[in-house]
N, C-alpha and C positions, 0 to 999 in steps of 0.2 A: 504492500499501498506504499508507505513512504517513498518507496520508485517509483509509484506512477505520479506519484503528486508531485516529488522534485521532480519528474520529466514534463509535465505539464506548466510547471513552472517555469521553469527553463525556455519551453517553447513561448509562454507566454511575455517571457523578458526581451524576448527574441523580438517577436511583434511587435512591441510595446518601439524596442529600440529604431526595427525596421520603420516605423510609422513616425517616428522620432527627425529620422535624419529624410523620411521624404515630402513632409510637409514640405520644409525651407520650397524644393524645387516645385509641388504642388501650387505654391501659391505664387511663385516666380513664374510656372506656367498662367495662371488662371490674372496677373494681374496684366500680361502681357497681351490679353486679349478684353483689356477695358482701354476706353477712353484715358486721355493724360488728365482729365477732372477727376473721372472716378477714381483712377490709379491715386490722386492724390488726397484722396480723402481719410477722414483719421474719425472712428476706427476706419480698416475698410469696408467699401460697399461690392459684398459677396453676390450681390443679386444684379448687379448695375448690367446693361445692357452691350454684351458680343460686339468685336467690333476689331476688323486686321489691318487698324491703321497702322499700329507699332510696328509690324511686318513692312508693310508698304515702303514708311518712314526710312526704316532699318535696310531695306534692300534699292534706297535710292529714287523711288516715284518720286520722293517731293521734291528734289532737284539737292537732293546730300551726294557725297560720296560712295562710289559702288564697294559693297562690302566684298567682292569677289577676289579682286589684284589680293586683301590681306587674307582671306582662308584658304587660298591658291598657295601662298608662302607658309604659313602657317603646315598644309597638311606635306607643302616638300620637305621642310626644316624638321617635321613631326618625323616624317616613314623613311628619307635619308637618314638621317642621325640612326636611325632606331634599327635599321641592317647595317649599316655601321658599327654598333653597339653591340651585336649582334655575331656580326662577323670576330671582330675582334675578342669576345668575350669566352668564346665556347672554344678555341683553340689554348686559351691562357684559366679559364676552370679546370680543361683538361687535364693539362699542366699539376694542378693546386688539388688535383682529388683525384682523377685515374692513376694517372703516372703523377704523384706528387712530388713536388723538390724539395730540397733543405731547407729545414725553416720556414714551412709554406703557410702554417698559424700566420708568422713574423710578416710577412707579401701581403696575407689577408688584413691584416690589421694595420697595414699601410696602405692598403687602396682605399681602407673607411675613413682613415686618417684625414686621407683629401676634403671630407663631406663634413669636418668639422669647420675651412673655415669659410667663413661670411662669404656669403657671395658680392656684398659689397666692396668685401675688402679687395678683392678684385680686380674690381673692373677699373677704379684707373686705369691700370697695368693695361688690360685689356685692352682699352679705349686707343690710348696711349699708340700702340703695337697695331692694333687696327687704321691708326690715321695715318701712321709711316708707311704699312704697307697697302694703303689706298682703298682698304676694304669694306670701309663704313658706307650701309646702307645696302649690305652685300649680303642676299638667306643663305650663303656656301657659308661664310664667318661663322653665321649661327647650327647650321649643322658642323661642325667643327668644334662646338662651342657645347651643343650638348652632349656630342658626342662623347666628348671629355668629360662632362656633365655627370654621364650618366653608366660611365663605363664602370668605375669601382664599384658601385649598389648591383649592377648588374655579375660583374664577375664574384661579386661575395651570392649572388643568389643562387647564380648559374653552378658554383661551385658546392656547396647544397645536392642539389637539385642531379648533376654530375656523379656524385659520392654514390647515389644510390644504380649505376647502373652495374649491373656483372661484370666482374671482368675476365670471367671466362670464357661472355661472347666475346668479347675485343682480342684475347687471345685467339679465339678459333678461327677470328678473320685476319688475326696477323698472324698464323700458320698457314693458312691460304693463300698469302702474300697479297694480304691489302696494303698498300699504304696510310700511312696516318689522314691522310687528306678524303681518300675513300672511306675511313674506317670513321671522319666526324659524320662525313654526309650521311652514309649509310648505316652507320651500327648506334651513333653516340645519338643524332639527332632526333633522329625517330622516336627510341626508347626516353628519352629526354622532353619529347615535341611537348605534353602537360607543365613543364617548366619553364622552357624555353619559351613557348606562348603566354605565361605570366612574368615574364621577364621582360617579354618583347612590350605587352600591353601598360605596363608600370612606368616604362621608359617612354611610351609613346603619349602619356599621360605627364608625367613632365613636360616631356619637350614641350605639350602643345600646354599649357597652361604655364609655362616661364613668360615672365612680363620684362624683369629687370633690365634684363641686357639685351633682349628684343628692343625696351625702349630707348632706352640709350643708344645701342649700336645702329637701327632703324628708324628712314628717315620718309619717305613715302616708295621708294623700289621695292623694300624688303620690309616693307612693313607688317609685323602679325595682327592674328584675328586679337589675343588680347589687349595689344597697342593700339586696333583701331575701335574695342570695346571704351577704350581710356577717354575717348574722342568725343563721345558722348557729355561727358561730365566738362559742359559750358559755365563762359562765365554769365548767363542766363540763367544758371540753376540747371535742375536734374529733371528730367525728363524718362517719368519714374518708369512709366509702359511701353517707351520706346527702348528703354535700358532694357528693361526685363525681357523685351522680345529679342533683342541683340543677344543678351545671356545666354539664352536657351539657344537659337541659331548655331551660337558659338560651342555649346556644350553638347549641341547633337551629336557629335564624332565620338565625342569620346561616350558616350552613353551608348550608344549602338557597339563601338566597339567592345566593352566594357560585357551588353549584354551578347554580343556577338559569341566574346570566347570565355562566357564565364563556367563553361563546366570544365574546358582549359586551366582555368585558372583558379578554381578549386582544387582539382586533381593535381597539379603544379604544386600548391601553397602548402597542399599536404604530404605532396611528396615530398617536398623541404623539410617538414616539422618533422616527421619520423623518421628515425635512424636510430 
């Protein structure tokens, strides 16, 4: 009886936590379909009439700037940096787990220590380097930055995932004459696919949401979606319905990626936790 009550209690707590986390998104979605006058009321007018004016203004129907270049830039920077991270993190994690090097734990802690530096502390050196190299307002500079920023956490995560790969399978492939690239692509990657998917999703989310470096290092050509979103906060005030519409649209790629990879994400995180 106690076990049943405990199980139902944990389920109730999980549902309450899910509702708490979902409520701000639902509120944002509802506000995005209101007019600016209804969105600005206090308390909120939940029963107000719905309109698509916020979305029309976001997509430039009112003469404002188009969001498509910023969305394309965010997609390019996030996808390209995630692919680069996976290509670099997979062999590094292999060397630290399946074929461990000496003092591999120290190597992992060194990787993790690079994430302890506040991002703002490295902003000025990166800006000066980009300025001297003529790479300001260049989307490929963001790709390099996002790759270097996400690589340590990717190596740390994938090391746990690859540690679960049976060594006997790798040894069998090596006996059959498979070289390291073949082993990584055809043996290790399929087995560790849930962990790779979880790592890729997290790196994609980090890259898509990054604002500080994108705000300072880009202008018009390489402007990303979060930077474009900050443009709605003007001296005339905050247009709440329009900002909510823009926030919902910009959040959709991350929500869609998380929904599409949710099974792999759960498997990957569980795989890395059970050792």
